[in-house]
C-alpha positions in Angstrom: -39.2 -40.3 -0.3 -39.6 -38.4 2.9 -35.9 -37.5 2.9 -36.1 -36.2 -0.7 -39.1 -34.0 0.2 -37.2 -32.6 3.3 -34.2 -31.8 1.1 -36.3 -30.1 -1.5 -38.1 -28.0 1.2 -34.7 -27.0 2.7 -33.4 -26.1 -0.7 -36.4 -24.0 -1.6 -36.5 -22.2 1.7 -32.8 -21.7 1.6 -33.0 -20.2 -1.8 -35.9 -18.0 -0.8 -33.9 -16.7 2.2 -30.6 -16.4 0.4 -30.6 -14.4 -2.9 -28.4 -15.5 -5.7 -25.8 -12.8 -5.0 -24.5 -13.2 -1.4 -21.1 -11.7 -2.1 -20.0 -9.2 0.6 -17.2 -8.3 -1.7 -19.4 -6.9 -4.5 -18.5 -3.3 -5.4 -21.1 -0.5 -5.6 -22.7 0.7 -8.8 -21.8 4.4 -9.1 -22.6 4.8 -12.8 -23.9 8.3 -13.7 -23.3 9.7 -10.2 -21.1 12.6 -9.2 -17.4 11.8 -8.6 -17.0 10.0 -5.3 -14.6 11.5 -2.6 -10.9 10.7 -2.7 -9.6 8.1 -0.3 -6.2 7.0 0.9 -6.3 4.5 -1.9 -5.4 7.0 -4.6 -2.6 7.6 -7.1 -3.0 11.4 -6.6 -0.1 13.3 -5.1 -1.4 15.7 -2.4 0.1 18.3 0.0 0.1 15.5 2.6 3.0 13.8 0.8 5.0 16.9 -0.2 4.6 19.3 2.8 7.7 18.1 4.6 9.9 18.0 1.4 10.7 14.3 1.9 9.2 11.1 0.5 9.2 7.9 2.6 7.6 4.9 1.1 7.1 1.5 2.8 6.4 -1.8 1.2 5.2 -4.9 3.1 5.6 -8.3 1.4 3.3 -11.2 1.3 3.7 -14.4 3.4 0.6 -15.0 5.5 0.9 -14.4 9.2 4.7 -14.5 9.0 4.6 -11.4 6.8 1.8 -9.8 8.9 3.8 -10.1 12.1 7.2 -9.3 10.7 5.8 -6.3 8.8 3.9 -5.0 11.9 7.0 -5.5 14.1 9.2 -3.5 11.6 6.5 -0.8 11.6 6.7 -0.6 15.4 10.5 -0.3 15.3 10.2 2.5 12.8 7.5 4.1 15.0 9.9 4.1 18.0 12.5 5.9 15.9 10.0 8.6 14.7 10.1 7.2 11.1 6.7 5.6 10.7 4.8 8.9 11.0 7.0 10.2 8.1 5.8 7.4 5.8 3.7 8.8 2.9 2.7 5.6 1.1 2.4 2.0 2.3 2.2 -0.6 -0.5 1.3 -4.0 0.7 0.7 -7.5 -0.7 -1.1 -10.5 0.9 -0.2 -10.9 4.6 1.4 -7.5 4.6 -2.0 -6.0 3.9 -3.2 -6.8 7.4 -0.9 -4.4 9.4 -1.0 -1.9 6.5 -4.8 -1.6 6.6 -4.9 -1.8 10.4 -2.5 1.1 10.7 -4.3 3.1 7.9 -7.6 2.9 9.7 -6.0 4.4 12.8 -7.0 4.1 16.5 -10.5 5.5 16.0 -11.6 2.8 13.5 -9.3 -0.2 14.2 -7.3 0.2 17.5 -4.1 1.5 18.9 -0.9 0.8 17.1 1.2 -0.3 20.1 3.0 -3.6 20.7 0.6 -5.4 23.0 -2.4 -4.6 20.8 -0.6 -5.4 17.5 0.8 -8.7 18.8 -2.7 -9.7 19.9 -4.3 -8.7 16.6 -1.6 -10.1 14.2 -1.1 -13.2 16.4 -4.7 -14.3 16.0 -5.3 -17.7 14.3 -7.1 -16.4 11.3 -6.8 -19.8 9.6 -8.4 -21.7 12.5 -11.3 -19.2 12.8 -11.7 -19.5 9.0 -12.0 -23.3 9.2 -14.5 -23.2 12.1 -16.7 -20.7 10.2 -17.2 -23.2 7.4 -19.5 -25.1 9.7 -21.7 -22.2 10.9 -25.2 -23.0 9.7 -25.8 -19.8 7.8 -22.4 -20.1 6.0 -23.3 -23.7 5.0 -26.5 -22.5 3.4 -24.8 -19.6 1.7 -21.9 -21.7 0.4 -24.1 -24.3 -1.2 -27.1 -22.2 -2.3 -25.5 -18.9 -3.5 -22.3 -17.6 -4.9 -20.8 -17.2 -1.4 -17.3 -18.6 -1.3 -14.4 -19.6 1.0 -12.9 -16.1 0.4 -16.1 -14.5 1.8 -15.7 -16.6 5.0 -12.2 -15.0 5.4 -13.8 -11.6 5.0 -15.9 -12.4 8.1 -12.7 -13.4 10.0 -10.9 -10.2 9.0 -13.9 -8.0 9.9 -14.5 -9.7 13.3 -10.9 -9.4 14.4 -9.4 -6.4 12.6 -11.5 -4.2 10.4 -15.0 -4.1 11.8 -16.7 -3.6 8.4 -14.9 -0.3 7.9 -14.6 1.0 4.4 -12.0 3.0 2.4 -13.8 6.2 3.5 -12.6 5.3 7.0 -8.9 5.3 6.2 -7.0 8.3 7.4 -5.9 10.5 4.5 -2.2 10.0 5.3 -0.4 7.7 4.6 -1.7 6.4 1.3 -2.6 2.7 1.5 -2.1 0.7 -1.8 -3.2 -2.9 -1.7 -2.6 -5.0 -4.9 -3.9 -8.2 -6.3 -3.4 -10.2 -9.5 -6.1 -9.7 -12.2 -6.9 -13.2 -13.4 -8.5 -11.9 -16.6 -5.2 -10.5 -18.0 -2.6 -11.6 -15.5 -1.6 -8.0 -14.6 -1.4 -6.2 -11.2 -4.7 -4.7 -9.9 -4.2 -2.0 -7.3 -7.2 -0.8 -5.2 -7.4 2.9 -6.0 -10.0 5.5 -6.6 -8.9 5.6 -10.2 -9.3 1.9 -10.9 -12.7 1.9 -9.3 -13.7 4.9 -11.4 -12.9 2.9 -14.5 -15.5 0.3 -13.2 -18.0 3.2 -12.5 -17.8 2.2 -8.9 -17.0 3.9 -5.6 -13.9 2.8 -3.6 -15.0 4.9 -0.6 -17.9 2.5 0.0 -15.8 -0.7 -0.4 -15.0 -2.6 2.7 -11.3 -2.7 3.7 -11.6 -6.4 4.6 -12.7 -7.2 1.0 -9.5 -5.6 -0.4 -7.2 -7.3 2.1 -9.0 -10.6 1.3 -8.4 -10.0 -2.4 -4.7 -9.3 -2.0 -4.3 -12.5 0.1 -6.6 -14.9 -1.7 -4.1 -17.7 -2.3 -5.2 -19.8 -5.3 -6.3 -23.3 -4.3 -7.3 -22.3 -0.7 -9.4 -19.3 -1.6 -11.7 -18.3 -4.5 -11.4 -15.3 -6.8 -12.8 -12.0 -5.6 -15.1 -10.5 -8.2 -15.6 -6.8 -9.2 -18.3 -5.7 -11.6 -17.9 -3.0 -14.2 -21.2 -1.0 -14.5 -22.7 1.2 -17.1 -23.4 -1.2 -20.0 -23.1 -4.9 -20.7 -22.0 -6.4 -17.4 -18.2 -7.1 -17.3 -16.4 -8.8 -14.4 -12.8 -8.7 -13.1 -11.6 -11.6 -11.1 -8.8 -11.1 -8.5 -6.6 -13.3 -6.4 -3.4 -13.1 -4.4 -1.1 -10.3 -5.4 2.1 -12.3 -4.9 2.4 -13.8 -8.4 2.7 -10.3 -9.8 4.8 -8.6 -7.1 5.2 -10.2 -3.7 7.2 -7.2 -2.4 4.7 -4.4 -3.2 7.4 -2.4 -5.0 5.5 -2.2 -8.3 2.6 -0.1 -6.9 4.9 2.1 -4.9 7.1 2.7 -8.0 4.0 3.5 -10.1 3.0 6.1 -7.5 6.4 7.8 -7.7 6.4 7.6 -11.5 3.0 9.3 -11.7 4.2 11.9 -9.3 7.4 12.9 -11.2 5.8 13.1 -14.6 6.3 16.6 -15.8 8.6 17.6 -13.0 11.6 16.2 -11.1 12.0 14.2 -7.9 14.3 16.8 -6.3 11.7 19.5 -7.0 9.0 17.5 -5.2 11.2 16.1 -2.4 14.4 18.1 -2.0 15.0 16.7 1.5 15.2 13.1 0.3 13.4 10.0 -1.1 13.6 6.7 0.8 11.9 3.4 0.0 11.8 0.8 2.8 11.2 -2.7 1.5 10.1 -5.2 4.2 10.7 -8.7 2.9 9.3 -11.7 4.9 10.5 -14.3 2.3 11.6 -17.5 4.1 14.8 -19.4 3.6 15.0 -21.4 0.4 15.7 -24.8 2.1 13.6 -27.1 4.3 16.4 -29.0 6.0 14.0 -30.6 8.6 12.2 -32.6 5.9 15.2 -34.9 5.7 14.4 -36.2 9.2 10.6 -36.9 8.9 8.8 -39.6 7.0 5.7 -37.6 6.1 5.3 -33.9 5.7 1.6 -34.0 6.0 0.0 -32.1 8.9 -3.7 -31.7 9.9 -4.0 -28.7 7.6 -3.1 -30.9 4.6 -6.3 -32.8 4.9 -8.0 -29.6 3.7 -5.4 -27.6 1.8 -2.1 -29.1 0.7 0.7 -27.0 2.2 3.2 -28.2 -0.4 1.4 -25.8 -2.7 2.4 -23.0 -0.3 6.0 -24.2 -0.3 6.0 -24.2 -4.1 4.7 -20.7 -4.1 7.4 -19.5 -1.6 10.0 -21.0 -3.9 8.6 -19.4 -7.0 8.1 -16.0 -5.3 11.6 -16.1 -3.8 13.1 -16.3 -7.3 10.7 -13.8 -8.7 11.5 -11.1 -6.1 15.1 -11.0 -7.1 14.4 -10.7 -10.8 11.7 -8.0 -10.1 14.1 -5.9 -8.2 16.7 -6.1 -10.9 14.2 -5.2 -13.6 13.2 -2.1 -11.6 16.9 -1.1 -11.3 17.1 -1.9 -7.6 20.4 -3.8 -7.6 20.2 -5.6 -4.2 20.4 -9.2 -3.2 19.9 -11.0 0.1 23.2 -9.8 1.5 22.5 -6.1 0.7 20.5 -3.7 2.8 21.0 -0.6 0.5 20.2 0.2 -3.1 18.7 2.9 -5.3 15.6 3.3 -7.3 16.2 5.5 -10.4 13.6 7.9 -11.6 13.1 8.7 -15.3 13.2 12.5 -14.8 15.5 15.0 -16.6 17.6 15.5 -13.4 18.4 11.8 -13.2 17.2 11.6 -9.6 16.9 8.5 -7.6 15.4 7.2 -4.3 17.4 5.5 -1.7 16.3 1.9 -1.0 16.6 0.0 2.3 15.9 -3.7 2.2 14.7 -5.1 5.6 14.7 -8.9 4.9 14.4 -11.9 7.2 16.9 -13.7 5.0 19.5 -11.0 5.9 19.9 -12.9 9.2 21.4 -15.8 7.3 24.3 -13.7 6.3 24.7 -11.4 9.3 24.8 -14.0 12.2 27.9 -16.1 13.0 26.9 -19.7 12.2 29.0 -20.9 15.2 27.0 -19.0 17.8 23.8 -19.8 19.6 22.0 -17.0 17.6 22.1 -19.3 14.6 19.4 -21.6 16.1 17.1 -18.5 16.3 18.0 -17.6 12.7 17.2 -21.2 11.5 13.8 -21.0 13.3 12.6 -17.6 12.2 13.6 -18.0 8.5 11.7 -21.3 8.3 8.4 -20.2 9.6 5.9 -21.7 7.1 3.3 -19.6 5.2 -0.1 -19.8 6.7 -2.6 -17.5 8.4 -1.5 -18.3 11.9 1.7 -18.3 14.0 2.5 -19.7 17.4 3.5 -17.4 20.3 7.1 -18.6 20.0 7.1 -17.8 16.2 5.7 -14.4 16.9 8.4 -13.7 19.5 11.1 -14.7 16.9 9.6 -12.4 14.2 9.5 -9.4 16.6 13.0 -10.1 17.7 14.2 -10.3 14.1 12.6 -6.9 13.3 14.3 -5.4 16.3 17.7 -6.7 15.2 17.3 -5.7 11.5 15.9 -2.2 12.0 18.5 -1.7 14.8 21.3 -2.4 12.3 19.9 0.2 9.9 19.7 2.7 12.7 23.3 2.1 13.8 24.5 2.5 10.3 22.5 5.8 10.0 20.6 4.4 7.0 17.2 5.8 8.2 16.1 9.3 7.1 17.9 12.2 8.8 18.1 15.9 8.7 21.1 15.8 6.4 19.4 13.6 3.8 19.1 15.2 0.3 17.6 13.7 -2.9 20.5 12.5 -5.0 20.5 13.5 -8.7 22.8 13.4 -11.7 24.6 10.4 -13.0 25.1 7.8 -10.3 28.6 6.7 -9.6 29.4 3.2 -10.7 30.6 0.9 -7.9 
């Protein structure tokens, strides 16, 4: 009887201290208020994107910390070549959202974008910190006595180590940062923009960056939906999870940005000096050869979240990415580093596409050399929110090799680049 009374007291006190809504990801009610300020999460084309006459877009794929580190390493290589500062829009999914948002906040709000700092930030064991925080007393009360979820614990991790509770208002105006999730209600892509929040009668400028990154990386099964409320009438709710099932490369949102920009004009009018889309693809190899030599694939993580679900997702998304690129007219496969993205304008213009993919290493390295051992390691790093120091070294080395190949082939933007228009020549 005494134990029952204690439990009741704890429950009552806990409920009194913790209101029913304890969701740090809840969006702000802005119904009836003046239009909020524009942020870097916007579909709107501005002078920032057109002033140099060239468009450079960068997409960062999903894939947990593998994608976060590979994406960040590619960005650093582009920075060394003077290309990163030319990027106008970064579209990121899941793990790719970590370096995208960190870079977008800039040194004043997040930290310097140099290799030692980026390695430290992206090499952090987000997954282990997330698991430890389950057992913090205040999180235990929130989890069981309110609508606080496992996803909200990851928001704490992201804020403590990367984003420091900064909001979309803290993003630099350039480049645009487009983070996308899957809308569970209707199974379509949801991109965090001023325009989508205006439809909710909400204010993206006041929304925490960590919440958006959490929404794009909330892998089903491990994390809960992230909820947004539509204000101004009968309450309606939108439920978001990992953006990978819709577009694990981030190319859909970037393409939508370009399509909106060229409506009523032409690509060569907006960007006469060229249009380039860099797709950073951290998809792993399709095979798990090492499983043939172990009796059980279960690790300590599998006691909490079955990692075979992550493997199944990698397989599904690996097949989806190829089909998605084809549907958008980007005719590239694993062996190709170049392609084009056609625009539906009267001049029949197109953007050049460069595909920076981990899996390119499988086709570019001689299988009889010592380098193949490195390729086997780096293309088989599992999807999770942590990497070992050795795995991080491999990912950074892979980025150096792959961007170096583009540089040597003169496939990065240069002074002679012009936007190509007219009927494309058939190969």
